[in-house]
Structures are given as C-alpha cells and as structure tokens.
GUPA-777553 format. One line per 2 residues: number of its first residue (from 1); for each residue x, y, z of C-alpha. Coordinates in Angstrom, 3 decimals, always signed. Example, Ala and Ser with C-alpha at 12.3 -4.5 7.8 and 13.67 -1.06 7.14 Angstrom:
2
1 = +12.300/-4.500/+7.800; +13.670/-1.060/+7.140
END
This chain:
89
1 = -66.923/-39.223/-61.993; -69.526/-40.355/-59.429
3 = -68.352/-43.949/-59.636; -64.708/-43.017/-58.968
5 = -65.816/-40.958/-55.971; -67.641/-43.958/-54.480
7 = -64.663/-46.241/-55.063; -62.273/-43.741/-53.499
9 = -64.653/-43.307/-50.565; -64.833/-47.073/-50.030
11 = -61.040/-47.348/-50.196; -60.615/-44.551/-47.633
13 = -63.296/-46.047/-45.353; -61.661/-49.485/-45.655
15 = -58.243/-48.042/-44.830; -59.650/-46.261/-41.777
17 = -61.395/-49.462/-40.655; -58.200/-51.502/-41.048
19 = -56.222/-48.851/-39.150; -58.680/-48.892/-36.266
21 = -58.751/-52.703/-36.171; -54.950/-52.906/-36.127
23 = -54.544/-50.384/-33.293; -57.268/-51.761/-30.984
25 = -55.123/-54.522/-29.432; -52.214/-52.264/-28.401
27 = -54.663/-49.813/-26.823; -56.417/-52.546/-24.844
29 = -53.044/-53.893/-23.667; -52.007/-50.356/-22.685
31 = -55.211/-49.779/-20.713; -54.829/-53.110/-18.886
33 = -51.207/-52.390/-18.018; -52.138/-48.910/-16.803
35 = -54.882/-50.309/-14.544; -52.512/-52.988/-13.194
37 = -49.810/-50.426/-12.447; -52.294/-48.154/-10.650
39 = -53.374/-51.093/-8.471; -49.736/-51.930/-7.726
41 = -48.985/-48.324/-6.798; -51.983/-48.242/-4.459
43 = -50.866/-51.492/-2.770; -47.321/-50.136/-2.475
45 = -48.583/-46.938/-0.829; -50.579/-48.976/+1.700
47 = -47.553/-51.176/+2.425; -45.307/-48.142/+2.878
49 = -47.787/-46.543/+5.278; -47.977/-49.799/+7.236
51 = -44.180/-50.003/+7.303; -43.921/-46.458/+8.642
53 = -46.381/-47.306/+11.426; -44.340/-50.398/+12.300
55 = -41.148/-48.339/+12.433; -42.842/-45.829/+14.745
57 = -44.012/-48.637/+17.046; -40.526/-50.152/+17.038
59 = -38.915/-46.782/+17.826; -41.362/-46.297/+20.687
61 = -40.628/-49.785/+22.037; -36.864/-49.144/+21.879
63 = -37.121/-45.879/+23.840; -36.834/-45.836/+27.626
65 = -40.446/-44.709/+28.020; -41.637/-47.483/+25.701
67 = -39.651/-50.131/+27.576; -41.070/-48.922/+30.886
69 = -44.632/-48.990/+29.526; -44.133/-52.549/+28.317
71 = -42.676/-53.600/+31.668; -45.558/-52.004/+33.580
73 = -48.097/-53.724/+31.349; -46.313/-57.011/+32.044
75 = -46.703/-56.386/+35.791; -43.323/-54.928/+36.769
77 = -43.289/-53.105/+40.089; -40.142/-51.144/+40.872
79 = -38.230/-51.429/+44.143; -39.897/-49.557/+47.025
81 = -43.133/-49.185/+45.012; -46.516/-50.403/+46.091
83 = -48.856/-52.108/+43.646; -51.471/-49.712/+42.309
85 = -54.380/-51.837/+43.562; -52.950/-52.239/+47.133
87 = -54.277/-48.795/+48.132; -57.826/-50.038/+47.606
89 = -57.469/-52.747/+50.272
END
C-alpha cells in the first residue's frame, strides 16, 4: 500500500512538472508580446499628441491672426504704419 502511494505520488508530481515545463514557453511569449504592445501603445499615444499639436500650430498659421503674426515677425510694416523702434529715435 505504501509503495503504490509513493509511485502514484511520483507519477502525479512528474505529470505536474511536465505540464509546467510545457506551458512555460507560451507564457513567456505572451508576456513579451504584452510588453511590446504596451510600448507600441505608449509610442502611438506620444505620436498622436505630437500630431495634435502640429495640427493646432497649422490651424493657427492658416488663420488671419496667425498669418499677421508671422508677417510681423518677418518684419512686415503695414502701409501708413511707423516701425515700432522709430519712436525711440
């Protein structure tokens, strides 16, 4: 009776060991794929945020106020306007 119990115990322990060994590779592949997808999602979120900022800058540049700001920065002075620094002289 005691001998059969030990043999059955060894068979069950061996079966559990084989089951764990067989399932380790799929779990490691799953964990790697999960980590890779989380990194990709984070990069995508950063890229989307950057794209939104670029769209906002482009919308601003296409507006009349944005075009005037760009022209003034480039040195445009409208007709009948005095340069801003001429009052200092």
